[in-house]
N, C-alpha and C positions, 0 to 999 in steps of 0.2 A: 415483336412483330405480331400484330393482331390479325387473325384470320378474317378475311372479308365476309365470310359466311357465318360469323359468330352471332347471328341473331337479327340481321337486317340493319339498315342504316339508322333507324330510330334508336337502336340499342348500341350499335358499334361506334357510331360517330361520337356520341357523348363520352364513351370510354376513352377513345383516342384523344379527345380534347382534354379530358381530365389528366391523362398521363403527360401530355405536353405541359399543362399548367404546373403540375407538381415538379416535373423535371426542370423546368425553367426557373420557377420561383425558388426551389431548394438547391438548384444546380447539382442535382444528383448525377452521378456518372453513368447514365444510360441514355440511349437514343431510341427513337421510335419509328416504325414504318409498318407497312402492310405485309402480310403473308398472302400472296396472290393465290386464289383458290378457284373461284368461279368466273369464267370468262364473261358471263353476263353482268357481273358486278364489278369486275376489276377496273374497267374504265371509269365508272362512277366513283369508285373509291379513290383512285389515283387523282382524279380531278379535284375531289374534296381535299385530299391531303395537300396537294400543291398549292391550291388557292388559300387554304386556311393556315397551313404551317410550312409553306415552301421556304420561308426565310428564317425559320427557327433554327437556332444552333443545336437543337435536340433532334432534328430530322436526321435519321441514319444515313450516312454516306460512306462510300468506299472509293478510294482513288478520286475523290472529288465528285463522284456520281451518286445520285440518289439510289440507295440500296433497297432492293426488293427481294424478299425471300419467297420461295415457292413451295406449294404443297400440291401433289398430283399435277405437276406443271405440264404434263402431257396435254391436258385439256386446253390450256391457254395456247400452247403451241399449235394445236389443231386449227385454230381460227385463221391462222395465216398459212399453215402448211397445206391444207386440203386444196384451196383454190390454186396455189402454185403447182401442186402435184398434178391436178387435173389439166392445168394449162400445158404442162409438159407431156402428159399422158391422156390425151383426149378420149381414149377408150374407156376411161373410168367415169366420164361425165354421165350424170343421171343414175349412177350406181352408188352402192354403199362404200365409198372410198375409205372411210374411217375403219371399217371392219376388214378391209382387204389385207391379206398377208403381204402382198407386194409392197404396200405402203407402210404398214406398221412395223415390219421386221427387217427393213433394209436400211443400210447407211444413207441411201439417197433420201428416204423418207425422214430419217432422224435428223439429217442436216437441215431439213426444211422447218423443223419445229422452232428454230430460232426466229423465224419470220413473224410468228404470232406475238412474240415479245417485242421485237424491233418495231412492229407496227404501233405498239403503245408508245415507244420512244419518239417516233415520228409524230404521232397524234398530239403529244403534249410538248414537243420541241424541247425536250429535257434529257440530258445525258443520264442514262440509267444503268445500274449495275445489277444484273440478274443472276440470282442463284437458282439453278434448276433443281427442283425436288424430284428425285427419281421414283418416289413412291407411286404405286399404281402402274408401273411400267411393265409388269410381268406379261400382260397380254401381247406385248410387242416381242416376246421371246418364245416362239413356238416350241412345243415339246417334241423335238426330234433330235437325233444325234448330231446332225450337222448345223443345228441352229446356233446363231451367235449368242454369246453370253452377255450378262449384264455388264461385265467388264468391257466387252467390245462396244456396247451401247454408250457407256459413259465416255469412252475414249473418243468416239465420234462426236458426241454432244459437246465435249470440251473444246472442240474447234470453234464453236460459235457462242458458247456461254462463258460468263466471267467466273462462275463457280458452280460446283455440283455438290449436292448433298442427298441424303436419304432421311427418312424418318425412322424406320426400322425395317427389319425383314430380310436384309441382305448381309447380316453380320459376318459370316465366314469370308465374304468377298471384299470387305471394306479395305483391307490393305492393298489388294490388287487394284481395286477401283481408285484408291488414292494415288497409287503410282501411275496409273493410266491418265488420270486427270492432270497431275503435275507435269507429265511428259509433254502435254499439249499447252502448258503455260497457264492453265486455269487453277483456281483454288479448290481444295477439297475441304468440305465442311463435315467433320466427323459427327455422326448422330450420337446423342446421349439421351437415354431415357431410363429412369430408375425402375419404374414399374408401370403396369397398365392393367387395370382391372375393369374389363367390360364383361359382365357376367354371362353374356351370350356368345360373344365372338372372339374374346381374347384367347391366345394360345400360349401356354407356358414355355413353348420352345424358344420364345423371344426373351423372356425375362425369368429371373429367379426370385423367389420370395425372401431374399436376403440381400447382402451387399455385393454379391458376385457380379451382377450386371453392371453396377456402378463402377467397380474397379476395372473390369475388363474393358469397358468402353473408354474410360479415361486413359488406360494403358495404351489402347489402340490409337488414341489421338496423338500421343507422344511418339509412338512407334512409327506411324505412317505419316508423320510430319504434317498433320492437319494445321492449317492456318486460320480456320474458322471452326467454331463449334455450333452445331445445330442442336441446341438443347430443347427438346420437344417437351413442353409442359402442357400445352393446350389449356392449362388452368381449369381442366374439367375435374371438379372436386368429387363428382360421383365416380370417375374413372381413376382417380388417385394418381394422375400424371403430374399434378401441380408441384412446383418447387416451393411455392409460398408456404409458410407455416400453417399447419392445421392441427386439430385436436387428435389426429391419428399419427401423423409424422412429426408433429411439433416442430422444433427448430433443427432437428437432426440432419435432414437432407440438405438444407441450405447451408448449415454449418460445415458439413463435410464437403459440399461443393466448393466453398471458399478455399478449403485445403487443396483440392484437386486443381482448381483454377490456377492457384499460385504455382503448384508443381508443373503444370502444363506450360505456363507462360515463362517461367524462369528456369526450369529444369532442375530446381532444388526444392525439396520439401520444406515448408515453413517450420521453424524451430519452436516447439511449445515452451511456454514459460510456466505451465502448471499441468497437473494430471487431468486428462480428459477421458471419460468413459462413455461409451455409446452402446445401446442395445437395439437390435433390429430383429423382429420376429412376428410371425402371424399370431393372431389371438387364439387359434386352435389348430390342431393337426388337420391337414386337408382331407384326410380320408373319413373324417367324422361327418355324420349326418346332422343337419340343422333342424331345430324345432323352436317355435311353431312355424317359422318360414322354411319352405323347402329350398332346394338349390336349383340354379339354372346352368351351372357348369360344374362337372365333377371330373377333375383331372386325376387319373390313376397314376400312381408312381411319382407324384410330385413330392420332393423332400420337404419336411417340416423341421426347421432347425431354429435354435436360438443362437444368434450371432452376438458376440461381445467384441467390440472394437475399441482399442485404446490408442491414444496418442500421448506419449509420456516423455518427459525430459530425461528420465533415467529408468533403468529396468525395475520391475516390480513383480511380485507374485499376485496372480489374479485368483480370487476365490469366489465361488458361486454358492452362497449359503442355501442349504436345503437340497442341493443337487449333486453334492459330492464331486464337484469338478474343481480342480486346481491346476494352474500351469504358470510358467514363467513367461512374462511378456517383456520384450526388449524395448529399448528407447525408440522413440519415433512411432510410426503407425504399424499396428499389427492387429490381427483378429483371430478368433477361434469360433468354430461352429460346433454346437453340441446338440444332440437330439432334443426335440421339444417335448416337454411333458407338463401336465397341468400343475398349477400352483403359482405363488407369487414369484416375481422376478427381481432379484437384487444382486449386486456385484460389490466386492470389496477388493481394494488394492492394499497389499501389505509390503512393508519394508522393515527389516529388522524385527519381524514378528509383530509389528504394530500396524493398525489400520491407518493408511495415509490418505485414502479417499474412498468414498462409497457412493453407491447409487441405488435407489429404491424406485422401481418403476411403478406408476400408479395403476397399470393395467396387468391383471393376472392372466395367465394362460388358462383357458377353460377346456374341460372335456365335454361340455354341454352347450355348444354354440346355438344361439337362437336365430341367427341370420347369416347369410353367406357373405363372407369377407375374405378375399384372397390377398389383400394388400398387406403391407408391413405396418406394424405398430413400431414407432421409434421413440426413444427417450434418451436423455443424456444429462451429464452433470452441468451442461452449459445452458439448459433450458431457462432457468430462473434469471440468469444474467442477461440473456437476450430479451426475456419478457420485461425486465425492468428497463432496459434501454428503449423498448418500444412503448411501454405503457406506464412507466413510472411506478407510483405507489398503488396502482389498481390491483385488485386481488388476482393472484395467478390461479384461482380455482379451476378454470377450464383446463389447465395443464395437469391438474392433480386428481382427476376423476377417471375411473375406469369402469367401462360397461360391465365387465365380469368381476369386478371387485365387490366387496360386501361392506359398505360403509358402516352399517350398524352391527356387523358381526352376528347376524341372526340366522345364518345359513342360507338366506335368500340373496342372490346377487342383485346388484343394482338394476340391471335390465329387467329382471323378473318383476320386481315391485313396480317399476315405472310402466312397463308395457301392459301388464294385466290389470293393475289397480290405479295407475296414475296416468301420466303422459310421458311417452318416450322422449327423453331430452329435457324434461322438467325435473331437475335433480332434487327439488324439494319433495318429490313423491318417491324418492329412492329408498326411504327409510320409514315408510308409513304403514307397513303391513305386518300383521301378527302371523308368524309362521305356524302357530298352533290352530289357527282358525280354519273353518271349513265352510266357506261362503256358498258353495254349490250343493252342500248337503249330501254328498255322495260317500261320506265316511272317510274321505282322505283329507288330511290337513294340507295347507298350502305348501309346507315343506315336503310332504310326501308327493304332492302333485309335481313339484319341481324335480324331485329325484326320479319320479316315474316318467317325466317329460309328457305330462298331460295338462289339459286346460283346467285351471283352478276355478274358473267361473262357469263351467258347464259340467253337469253331472255325467260322469263316464259310465253310463248304464246302458247295457244292450239287452233288450227283452226279446223273447221269441217273436218272430215276425219282423224284426228289424231288417230293413232293406238297404244295402249299399248300392245306390244307383249311379253308375259311372257317367251316364249321359247328362246328368244334371250339371256337371262341371262346365259344359259348353256355354252356359249363360253367365259365368263369372267374369268379372272385369280383369282379373289377373290369375295366374296359376303358377304353381311351382312343382318341383319334383323332389319329394313325393307330394301328393294331394291329400288333404285332410278330409275326414268325414264330418258329419254334423256334430259329433262329440269332440272334435278337435284332435282326432287321432290320425296319424299318417297311415293311409291304407293303400293308395294307388301309386304305383311306382312305374315310371317310364324307363324301359331298359332295352338293351339290344346286344348283339354279338355279331362280329364280322371277322372274316379271315379269307386269305387266298386259298386255303385248303378247303375243298368241298368234297362231299357234302358237309355242312356244318353240323357239329355234334350237339344234340339236345341232351343236356346233362344238368340243367339247373344252374350252371355257372354262367349267369348272364350279368351284364355290366350296366351300372347306372349310365344314363346318357351323358356324354361328356359336355355337350352343349344343348341347352334347352331354352326355348323362348315361347312366349305366349303373346299374341298380337291381336287383341280384340279390336274390331273396326266395324261398328254398327252390327250387322248380322254375320260378321266374319270373325271367327276365332281360330287362330292357327298355332300349332305347337311344332317347332322344328327340333330335330335332334340329329346329330351326325357324329362320326368319329373325328378325331383330331385331323387338322389339315394335313395333306400329303400322305394320308394313309393309302398305300398302293392297292390297286384293284385291276383286274384284267381289262376292264373297259376304259380305265383312266389311270395310266401309270403314275400320274402326278397326284392321284387321290381324287375321290369323288364325294359329292355331297349326297348322302343317302336321302331317300324320300322322306316325306313328312307325315307326322300325325296331323290330322285335320279334324276339328270338332266344329260342326255346325257352320259350314262356310265354304270358301273357295280354296282348293288345294293347289299346289304348284303344278301338278300334271293332270289334274282332273277338276271338274266342276261339280260340286256336291250341293244338293238342295235338301232342305229339311234338316232335322236334328240327327246328324250322323257323326260317326267317328271312324276315321280311315287309317288303316295300317297298310304300308306298301312294302312287301318283301322282295328282295333281290337274290340272285344266285349266291352272292357272297355275303349276305347280311340277313340276319333274323331281326324282326321287331317283336318286342315283348312288352305286354302290359301285365304287371303283377299286382294281385290283391294280397295284402298282408293282414292276416287275421289279428284283430285286437282282443279276441276272446278264445276260450277253449269251448268247443261245442261241435254241432253238426250243421252244415250249410248246404244250400243248393245253388249251383251256378247256372244261369240261363243267358243265352245270347241269340240274337237273330241278325243275319247278314242281309244286306240289300242285294237284289239279284244282279245289279250291274253297277259299274263305276265308269264314268266317262274317262276314256284314255286306255281302258283295257281292250284287248282284242278278244273277240268272242271265242269261247272254248279254252282260253288260257286257264291254267290251273294253279291253285295255291293250296297248301295244307294249313289247317288250323288245329293246333294241339292244345289240350288242357292238361297241365302238368302240376304235380304236387311236389313241394320242396323237401318234405321230411317225413319219411325217407323219400328220396326222389323216385317218382314213378309217373307214368303216363296214364291219365284217366280217360282221355278221349282223343281221337284223331279223325278228322273228317277232311275230305277233299272239297274245296270250293271251286266251282267252274264259272268263269265269267259269263254272265247272262242267266245264271240260275241262282236261286236263293238257297239259304242254308240256316237251319236252326239247330242249336245244341242245348241239351239239358242234362246236367250231371247232378243227381240228387245224392243225399246221404254221404257227404264228404266229411269225414272226421278231421277236425283241425285242432291244433293247440295254439295258444297265443304265440305269435311270431312266425307261424307257418305261412308260406306263400303259395298261392295258386297262380300259375303262369298261363297266360293266353298268348300263344306263340304263333306268329305268322311266318310261313316259309314257302318257298316255291316248291311245287310238286316235282318229283323226280323227272328229269328229262326236259323240264321247262326252264329255259335260260332267261326268259323275259321277266321283268318286274311285274308283279301282280298286286293290285290293290283290293283290299276287302273293306267294305263299308258296314259298320255296325249300326243297326237301327235300335238295338236294345242290348243292354249288358248289365245284369244285376247279380248280386250275391245276397241270398236271404238266409237269415238265422232261423233254423227249423225249431218247431215246438218240441 
């Protein structure tokens, strides 16, 4: 099912046509339809589908009706529901009916959502089978103790829809949702999604960076008697939701899916005729910092494991060379997860003391990641067999390369040589660098630069008078956390701290921002950061989105003009900008605040603290009063390499409001 929003008709319609052409000519066992998303385009998309492919045997049907899947189906439902609601409740005419609690959160309103879909059925005079996608339905469930649950909602919706599904987000309720749907005679479509990496918005509460999500969701499909599977791939290669083979997941996920599909459909696991070994793991432990690219999401307490999964015709001993791990694996499917550590990844199966099968993954685990990647790397003993089926005698080289491996064994990983001296992705440049050379003339060899995590093409030299000017990052096209200085060294860190317990303790124990984004748009550059979703707070029991950093542009709750940087502190949240010293020496920190920020109430107060990390101590603390300016200069700060200076925004005692402070100037200068 292709999402009708996947790029506009000039892009989507040709893809639809190509899928029908292949399915018909090859007679492949799949059928095609739309995933209805945007009401403004649904009618156009259905019209095209029925006129061009309405007679195709590969058009997806259910019970003789054309099958349509839904994503955020609430929006399509509104097109028919709102007029019918206002007809029954004239007091809502001329008002914002869609936002009214009476409409959104009552069974009467939910029952009317069917009308937006049946209007499509009438418009095209074609029997249609609609699967309602419950995603995005949370606004219809007000946060109070007497509110109806998502289970209540799907029970009501099942009275008018053929099938109900979700995309993700309601995992603990799936079984109860399925039972409610089946009790009304509708079908339940169990959601399946193996992973989702959106560097800004994804939340690891939904997925695990191993095979646990895969197994639990397929187990749920069997347990709750799902008769449909909503396998959400989106085919977004940058978000790694895709099921199709890639150079990251290879054939592992699609191969394991075949196993679980058979188990779900037949109730019996397929019997293996040979040993199969699979490995699933992230390329690095999630707590590590990346360089030279910073991170946009840093999830604390996310487990990093190496999972070894086997499907065996008979029991065997599993051994992990170099990791001192050995265990007995039974026949059939089994798995074991061990702590992730840097180094090559290989697995051996032993029977009677002899190696019966082995696997060597092309991707090493690194302790020096260069870019943020939270998705799984997967490899198996089945890869080359699948490759040959798809590509014949073509070289399988794309399956045999690892970013963090070292093809020429010179101490420099492939990514380092490609990124700094070649072209990232051009593997002919992965072995072309002399580790003993010093191209930037700073006295450090390429190998030393790699080990130090510094830029081998720019001299890492800081002379007296060097200025780290934070305000200059506002003109950049993209930004990360941390931000680099002109020598390519990470120096600026976006951090925070939040808690229900107040006042918040200033102790230097501040956290990297879990989500971080940078959105330049002409003269607007914004950086957002917030705690994980559903972090409780007094003002919002379900969790609140903390205020934003804003650099040179428009903020969420204030309009900023000129070159400014804004931190907004709340009663339960500190915002922290940290400067991490790349040298040992003496520095001066200077900053100047704008007298006012739109959105502040006059005379509201915030505190601005300058703190030193080692040993932790407070260097300066000033009160900012909305409507007044403030300048701070702290000279003669002795720092050692790795020390941090924290600029901490907090509300003043007794002030429960959020207060924004706008920086006009922020520099750290290396003294003579």
